[in-house]
DSSP file (Angstrom, degrees, kcal/mol; ACC not computed):
  #  RESIDUE AA STRUCTURE BP1 BP2  ACC     N-H-->O    O-->H-N    N-H-->O    O-->H-N    TCO  KAPPA ALPHA  PHI   PSI    X-CA   Y-CA   Z-CA
    1    1 A M     >        0   0    0      0, 0.0     4,-2.5     0, 0.0     5,-0.2   0.000 360.0 360.0 360.0 -58.5  118.4   86.9   97.2
    2    2 A L  H  >  +     0   0    0      1,-0.2     4,-2.1     2,-0.2     5,-0.2   0.869 360.0  52.3 -64.5 -38.6  117.9   90.5   96.3
    3    3 A R  H  > S+     0   0    0      2,-0.2     4,-2.0     1,-0.2    -1,-0.2   0.926 110.3  49.2 -61.4 -42.5  121.6   91.3   96.9
    4    4 A T  H  > S+     0   0    0      1,-0.2     4,-2.4     2,-0.2     5,-0.2   0.927 112.4  47.6 -63.0 -44.9  122.6   88.5   94.6
    5    5 A C  H  X S+     0   0    0     -4,-2.5     4,-1.7     1,-0.2    -1,-0.2   0.888 112.7  48.0 -63.8 -38.0  120.3   89.6   91.9
    6    6 A S  H  X S+     0   0    0     -4,-2.1     4,-2.2     2,-0.2    -1,-0.2   0.823 110.5  52.7 -79.1 -32.8  121.5   93.3   92.2
    7    7 A R  H  X S+     0   0    0     -4,-2.0     4,-2.6     2,-0.2    -2,-0.2   0.924 109.6  48.2 -65.9 -44.6  125.1   92.1   92.1
    8    8 A H  H  X S+     0   0    0     -4,-2.4     4,-2.4     2,-0.2    -2,-0.2   0.852 113.3  49.4 -59.7 -38.7  124.4   90.1   88.8
    9    9 A L  H  X S+     0   0    0     -4,-1.7     4,-2.6    -5,-0.2    -2,-0.2   0.906 110.7  48.1 -69.4 -41.1  122.7   93.2   87.4
   10   10 A V  H  X S+     0   0    0     -4,-2.2     4,-1.9     2,-0.2    -2,-0.2   0.935 112.2  49.7 -63.0 -47.8  125.5   95.5   88.3
   11   11 A R  H  X S+     0   0    0     -4,-2.6     4,-1.6     1,-0.2    -2,-0.2   0.892 111.3  49.5 -56.6 -43.2  128.1   93.1   86.8
   12   12 A F  H  X S+     0   0    0     -4,-2.4     4,-0.7     1,-0.2    -2,-0.2   0.918 111.8  46.5 -67.2 -40.7  126.1   92.8   83.6
   13   13 A L  H  < S+     0   0    0     -4,-2.6    -1,-0.2     1,-0.2     3,-0.2   0.772 112.2  51.5 -75.7 -21.8  125.7   96.5   83.1
   14   14 A K  H  < S+     0   0    0     -4,-1.9    -1,-0.2     1,-0.2    -2,-0.2   0.775 105.4  55.6 -68.2 -31.5  129.4   97.0   83.9
   15   15 A A  H  < S+     0   0    0     -4,-1.6    -2,-0.2    -5,-0.2    -1,-0.2   0.663 100.9  72.8 -79.0 -19.7  130.3   94.4   81.3
   16   16 A E  S  < S-     0   0    0     -4,-0.7     2,-0.0    -3,-0.2    -3,-0.0  -0.515  94.4 -94.6 -91.9 163.3  128.3   96.4   78.5
   17   17 A D     >  -     0   0    0     -2,-0.2     4,-1.6     1,-0.1     5,-0.2  -0.270  42.2 -97.0 -69.9 167.0  129.4   99.6   77.0
   18   18 A G  H  > S+     0   0    0      1,-0.2     4,-2.1     2,-0.2     5,-0.2   0.895 116.4  44.9 -57.1 -57.2  128.3  103.0   78.3
   19   19 A P  H  > S+     0   0    0      0, 0.0     4,-2.3     0, 0.0    -1,-0.2   0.871 113.6  49.9 -60.2 -35.4  125.4  103.9   76.0
   20   20 A T  H  > S+     0   0    0      2,-0.2     4,-1.9     1,-0.2    -2,-0.2   0.835 107.8  54.3 -76.3 -32.3  123.8  100.4   76.2
   21   21 A A  H  X S+     0   0    0     -4,-1.6     4,-2.3     2,-0.2    -1,-0.2   0.916 109.7  48.5 -57.5 -48.0  124.0  100.5   80.0
   22   22 A V  H  X S+     0   0    0     -4,-2.1     4,-2.3     2,-0.2    -2,-0.2   0.904 109.1  53.0 -66.3 -41.0  122.1  103.8   80.0
   23   23 A E  H  X S+     0   0    0     -4,-2.3     4,-2.3     1,-0.2    -1,-0.2   0.873 108.3  48.9 -67.8 -30.0  119.6  102.4   77.6
   24   24 A Y  H  X S+     0   0    0     -4,-1.9     4,-2.5     2,-0.2    -1,-0.2   0.903 110.3  52.5 -68.9 -40.6  118.9   99.5   79.8
   25   25 A A  H  X S+     0   0    0     -4,-2.3     4,-2.5     2,-0.2    -2,-0.2   0.904 110.5  48.4 -54.3 -48.0  118.6  101.9   82.8
   26   26 A V  H  X S+     0   0    0     -4,-2.3     4,-2.2     2,-0.2    -1,-0.2   0.925 112.2  46.9 -62.9 -49.4  116.1  103.9   80.9
   27   27 A M  H  X S+     0   0    0     -4,-2.3     4,-2.8     1,-0.2    -2,-0.2   0.919 111.4  52.0 -64.4 -40.5  114.0  100.8   79.9
   28   28 A L  H  X S+     0   0    0     -4,-2.5     4,-2.5     1,-0.2    -1,-0.2   0.926 109.3  50.8 -60.6 -44.0  114.1   99.5   83.4
   29   29 A A  H  X S+     0   0    0     -4,-2.5     4,-2.1     1,-0.2    -1,-0.2   0.896 110.2  48.1 -61.8 -40.7  112.8  102.8   84.7
   30   30 A L  H  X S+     0   0    0     -4,-2.2     4,-2.0     2,-0.2    -1,-0.2   0.847 110.3  51.6 -74.3 -35.6  110.0  102.9   82.3
   31   31 A I  H  X S+     0   0    0     -4,-2.8     4,-2.3    -5,-0.2    -2,-0.2   0.909 110.1  50.4 -61.6 -36.3  109.0   99.3   83.1
   32   32 A I  H  X S+     0   0    0     -4,-2.5     4,-2.7    -5,-0.2    -2,-0.2   0.928 111.3  47.9 -68.6 -39.8  109.0  100.2   86.8
   33   33 A V  H  X S+     0   0    0     -4,-2.1     4,-2.1     1,-0.2    -1,-0.2   0.906 112.3  48.3 -62.1 -42.3  106.8  103.3   86.1
   34   34 A V  H  X S+     0   0    0     -4,-2.0     4,-2.0     2,-0.2    -1,-0.2   0.855 112.8  50.0 -67.3 -40.3  104.4  101.2   84.0
   35   35 A C  H  X S+     0   0    0     -4,-2.3     4,-3.2     2,-0.2     5,-0.3   0.966 111.5  48.1 -61.0 -52.5  104.2   98.5   86.9
   36   36 A I  H  X S+     0   0    0     -4,-2.7     4,-2.3     1,-0.2    -2,-0.2   0.887 111.6  49.0 -60.3 -37.8  103.5  101.0   89.5
   37   37 A G  H  X S+     0   0    0     -4,-2.1     4,-2.2    -5,-0.2    -1,-0.2   0.885 112.7  48.2 -63.6 -40.7  100.8  102.6   87.4
   38   38 A A  H  X S+     0   0    0     -4,-2.0     4,-2.9     2,-0.2     5,-0.2   0.904 112.3  48.7 -67.4 -44.6   99.2   99.2   86.7
   39   39 A I  H  X S+     0   0    0     -4,-3.2     4,-2.4     2,-0.2    -2,-0.2   0.868 110.5  50.1 -61.1 -38.4   99.3   98.3   90.4
   40   40 A T  H  X S+     0   0    0     -4,-2.3     4,-3.1    -5,-0.3     5,-0.3   0.977 113.1  46.9 -65.6 -54.1   97.8  101.5   91.5
   41   41 A T  H  X S+     0   0    0     -4,-2.2     4,-2.8     1,-0.2     5,-0.2   0.945 113.8  47.3 -52.1 -51.6   94.9  101.2   89.0
   42   42 A L  H  X S+     0   0    0     -4,-2.9     4,-3.1     1,-0.2     5,-0.2   0.940 112.7  50.5 -56.6 -44.8   94.3   97.6   90.0
   43   43 A G  H  X S+     0   0    0     -4,-2.4     4,-2.5     1,-0.2    -1,-0.2   0.923 111.0  47.4 -60.6 -44.2   94.4   98.5   93.6
   44   44 A N  H  X S+     0   0    0     -4,-3.1     4,-2.7     1,-0.2    -1,-0.2   0.945 112.9  49.8 -64.0 -43.4   91.9  101.4   93.1
   45   45 A N  H  X S+     0   0    0     -4,-2.8     4,-2.6    -5,-0.3    -2,-0.2   0.947 111.5  47.2 -57.4 -49.7   89.6   99.1   91.1
   46   46 A A  H  X S+     0   0    0     -4,-3.1     4,-3.1    -5,-0.2     5,-0.3   0.930 111.1  53.0 -65.2 -39.9   89.7   96.3   93.7
   47   47 A N  H  X S+     0   0    0     -4,-2.5     4,-2.7    -5,-0.2    -1,-0.2   0.944 111.8  45.2 -60.8 -44.3   89.0   98.9   96.5
   48   48 A T  H  X S+     0   0    0     -4,-2.7     4,-2.2    -5,-0.2    -1,-0.2   0.911 112.8  50.6 -58.9 -41.3   86.0  100.2   94.7
   49   49 A T  H  X S+     0   0    0     -4,-2.6     4,-1.6     2,-0.2    -2,-0.2   0.920 112.2  45.7 -64.8 -47.5   84.8   96.7   94.0
   50   50 A F  H  X S+     0   0    0     -4,-3.1     4,-2.9     1,-0.2    -2,-0.2   0.894 111.7  55.2 -66.1 -40.1   85.1   95.6   97.7
   51   51 A S  H  X S+     0   0    0     -4,-2.7     4,-1.6    -5,-0.3    -2,-0.2   0.876 107.0  47.2 -59.5 -37.0   83.4   98.8   98.7
   52   52 A N  H  X S+     0   0    0     -4,-2.2     4,-2.4     2,-0.2    -1,-0.2   0.803 110.6  53.2 -70.5 -31.0   80.5   98.2   96.6
   53   53 A V  H  X S+     0   0    0     -4,-1.6     4,-2.4     2,-0.2    -2,-0.2   0.927 112.1  46.1 -68.5 -41.6   80.3   94.6   97.9
   54   54 A A  H  X S+     0   0    0     -4,-2.9     4,-1.5     2,-0.2    -2,-0.2   0.839 112.2  49.0 -62.5 -34.3   80.3   95.8  101.4
   55   55 A L  H  X S+     0   0    0     -4,-1.6     4,-2.2     2,-0.2    -2,-0.2   0.910 113.7  46.2 -70.5 -44.9   77.8   98.5  100.7
   56   56 A N  H  X S+     0   0    0     -4,-2.4     4,-2.6     1,-0.2     5,-0.2   0.871 110.9  53.3 -69.1 -36.9   75.4   96.0   98.9
   57   57 A G  H  X S+     0   0    0     -4,-2.4     4,-2.2     1,-0.2     6,-0.4   0.884 108.6  49.5 -66.7 -37.7   75.8   93.4  101.7
   58   58 A T  H  X S+     0   0    0     -4,-1.5     4,-1.9     6,-0.2     5,-0.2   0.889 112.0  48.8 -64.6 -40.4   74.9   96.0  104.2
   59   59 A L  H  < S+     0   0    0     -4,-2.2    -2,-0.2     2,-0.2    -1,-0.2   0.885 115.2  42.6 -60.7 -42.2   71.8   97.0  102.2
   60   60 A V  H  < S+     0   0    0     -4,-2.6    -2,-0.2     1,-0.2    -3,-0.2   0.942 123.1  36.5 -74.8 -47.6   70.6   93.4  101.7
   61   61 A T  H  < S-     0   0    0     -4,-2.2    -2,-0.2    -5,-0.2    -1,-0.2   0.729  93.8-140.5 -81.0 -23.2   71.2   92.2  105.2
   62   62 A G  S  < S+     0   0    0     -4,-1.9    -3,-0.1    -5,-0.2    -4,-0.1   0.593  74.7  84.6  76.2   7.3   70.2   95.4  106.9
   63   63 A G  S    S-     0   0    0     -6,-0.4    -1,-0.2    -5,-0.2    -2,-0.1  -0.042 106.0 -62.8-120.6-143.6   73.1   94.9  109.2
   64   64 A T  S    S-     0   0    0     -3,-0.1    -6,-0.2    -2,-0.1    -7,-0.1   0.371  74.8-102.9 -94.6  -0.8   76.8   95.6  109.3
   65   65 A G              0   0    0     -8,-0.3    -7,-0.1    -7,-0.2    -8,-0.1   0.475 360.0 360.0  89.1   3.6   77.4   93.3  106.3
   66   66 A S              0   0    0     -8,-0.1    -8,-0.0    -9,-0.0   -12,-0.0   0.391 360.0 360.0-108.1 360.0   78.8   90.5  108.3
């Protein structure tokens, strides 16, 4: 599946003229950077939330939170 998509992408980029292909590559790189940043932020927020839930569960039950 990934190999097929990458072949189609390469074929599409080769069919375009040089500067346009470079512009697509730059846009793709920027999109990837934004996605990684968003996923990292969401992951950190989720980790903080679950840590707070675990801590509050421990404080309320007086046990290990389970």
